[in-house]
N, C-alpha and C positions, 0 to 999 in steps of 0.2 A: 567597634568604636571602643578604643580599651579607654577603661574604670581608672578613677584617680587611683587605687591597691596597685593595678597593674602597674604606671607610674612610681611607685616607692619602690617596687620591685624591679625595675628598668636601672631606677638610680644606684641601688644596691651592687647589679652587674656589671655596670660599666665603671665601678669607684677605682677598677686601677687604674683607669687613664687620665685620673685628678691630678694635676701636676707636673703634665706630660707635655713634651710640646708635640706639636700638629706638624710633620712633618712630609706628608702629602693632600691634596684634599681635590677631591674630581665629585661629579653629579650631575644631573639636570635641572637643580634648583636655580631658580633667577635671582641667586644673587651675589655679591663679592665673594670669589673665594680666595683670591689673594688676601682678602683681610685677615682669613685664617691661618694660611700659610705662614709656618714658623713661630706659632704664639702658642703661650703656654697654657694649655686649659686650667683654669684655677677649679671647679668642682662642677655641681651640679645641683640644681633645684628644680620642685612642680611644684603646678599652681592648678589643682585641677587634673586637667588630662591636657595641660602644658606638659612639655619637656624639653627645661632650660639648660643651656650648654653654655657655662659662664668664661668670663674669659676679663683680663684686666680691665677692658675699655669698655664690652660690646658684649651680647648675649644672643647665641642663635638659639630660635624658642623653632620648638619641631610639633608639628602637629599632625595627630592621627590618622585626625576624617575617621572614616567610616572602615578603610581596609587596610591601613600603613602598617606598616611592620619592622622590627630591627633587628639585625643579624651582626654579631661578634663575629670576629672571626669564620663567616663563613659571608656567601655571593651567592644572588641568585642570576638567573642570567640575563636579566635584564638588568641596565643602568640602574643605581638607585638617586634619588635624589639628593643625597651627600653621602660621600663616603669621608671618612677622617683614619689618616692612617698615621699610627704611631712607633715605638719603635718594641712597645711590646703587644701591638697588633691593630684590629683595623672596625671597626665600627661601620654598619652600612645603616640607613634609612630609606626605605619605599614606602611611595603612597603616600608623602607625608607631605604640609603647607610646612613651608621651611621660610625664615625670614630672620633678618640679624634686627636686633633692637639697641640703638642706642641710648636711650634713657635709662635711669636708674630704675631697677624693677618695682625699687618700690614707691615707687610715682606711675607705674602701671598699675601694679595687682596690688589686692585688697587680699591676705594673707589670712587674716578674718574668715574669711568666705571660703576657706579652703576645710573640708571638714575633717582632715587628714593632720595639718598642720599645729602644731603646737600653739599659733595665735586666733586659731576659732574661736568665735565669740559667738555661741546661743541666743543670747541675748539679744545682737545684732542680727539675726538668723530669723527670731519672730519676731523683729519691730519689722524687717521688710517684708516679711507674710501677712503683716498686719496691714501693712499698704497695698496687697494686691485681691482684695477682697473677694471679685471674680475670677480669679484664674484656680482650673481645677487643679486638686492638686498631683494629677500624674503631670500635668507640665511644670510647676513649683517645683516638684524634686529634682526635675533635671533643667532649673534656672540656673544657671551656672555663677549668677552673680548671687543668689542665696545659699546655693549647696555645691561649691565649687569642688569637680570629681564625683558627684554623683551619674550614674548614668542609667543604662535601663532595667540591666538585672537588678542594682538595687533599690529602682525606684520600686519594681514590683515586690521585690522581697519585704522592703519594709512598710510598706501599704497591708501585705499579707500581713505583717508580725501587727502590728499596730489594728489588725481589725478594720480600714478605713476604706471604702469605694473609692476606685480610680476617679471617679465621674463628680467625686463632691466639690464643691467648694471652699475655696480656705476660709472665706468668711463666715462659713455656714458650721466649719469647726467648731465644739465648746476648744474652752481655752488647752484642757487637760490632751485632748488629741494632737494637738498645735506642739504641744510641750513635746509628747512622744515621736511625733514626727521630726523631729529636729535632733532629740534624744537618737530615735534608730537610725538615722542616717548615719549617723557618726559610728554608731556600736556596729553596723552590717559593714559599714568599710573598713575598721578592725577583724571584722569576722573574716567577710573577703579575703583581704588580704596571710591571713592567717591561713585560711584554707585554701586558698591556690598556691601559698608556699610548700604546705602539703599535697599538693596536687591532690587533692578532694574538694574541692569548690561545686562542682555539679552534682556531689551526693547530699547536699545540703540545702540544696533551692528545694521549698516548697508551695512555688508558687509559679516563678518563670520557665517556662516549656513545659508544664506538666500539666496531666489533664483531669485530676482526680483531686479536690481538696482533700489533704489530710485528715481536716477537721470536722468533715461535715458528709466525708466520702460521697462525694456527688461531684460530677462533670465540672470542673473550671471555665470558667467563658475568658476565650480571646479575642480581643478587639485592638484596632488602630486606632490610639486613641487622642483627645488632645489637638495644642496647637500642634507640637510637634509629630504626630501622627505615629506614633515608636507602637510596637505589640506589645498589648496589656495584657497579663492572666490576671482573673480577680476570680474572688465564690461572691454571688451575687447571695448565698443563705448569710455566711459569716465575716464577710464586710461590708460594711454601715454604710448608707449611703446618708451623708449629714445633707440637709438644705434647708428653705424657709426659713425663718428669723437667721440671722446671722445674729453669734455669739461677740462676746465682749471680755 
């Protein structure tokens, strides 16, 4: 599943289509294609893993799920969920959940929860964490209402950076570790963006898919953890599992 930084890159890639009229629209998505035809695309926004194609009175939301993709001026053999054609090219979205949003986006999205949005509010994130003391930190980082845009790679790397075991509960984390969690969720997301643009993301991974801990030189553990049951890579030696009496 694409994470928040990948959505930012896609927004930049599709920028040449902003201000262009949709000349033709096809696809398999269960939406009213006629609503898009001959309409002028005003721009693009992102909220975490949601990609938003904006028109004057509505928005097309693209959620790439686990295996979604977007091709510009290229096609797969399969019919896309949505194909938008302009006078300067075309965009194809595959294997994605697609819907039309009629409501104002500000009524639907909490921009302060998006770790890469200028409206991001770390104090709100800390308050949300405090209300979920029994949640595992590996689940907390993937909760899009707290850390919109954070995905599994960022989760694993953030917990390794701050030396917190993924099976720790949020309420057991000392305040400083909670602050570190919030700070690094943002910092790593922007590092991810910079590295991905330079085509060198994987070489910077310290825990995700790695076999040996770079700090301890011992095998990393791989488990499917939490309610999300996502792949989790961690070191049992240098990542502290916080438990017992909750900290305030």
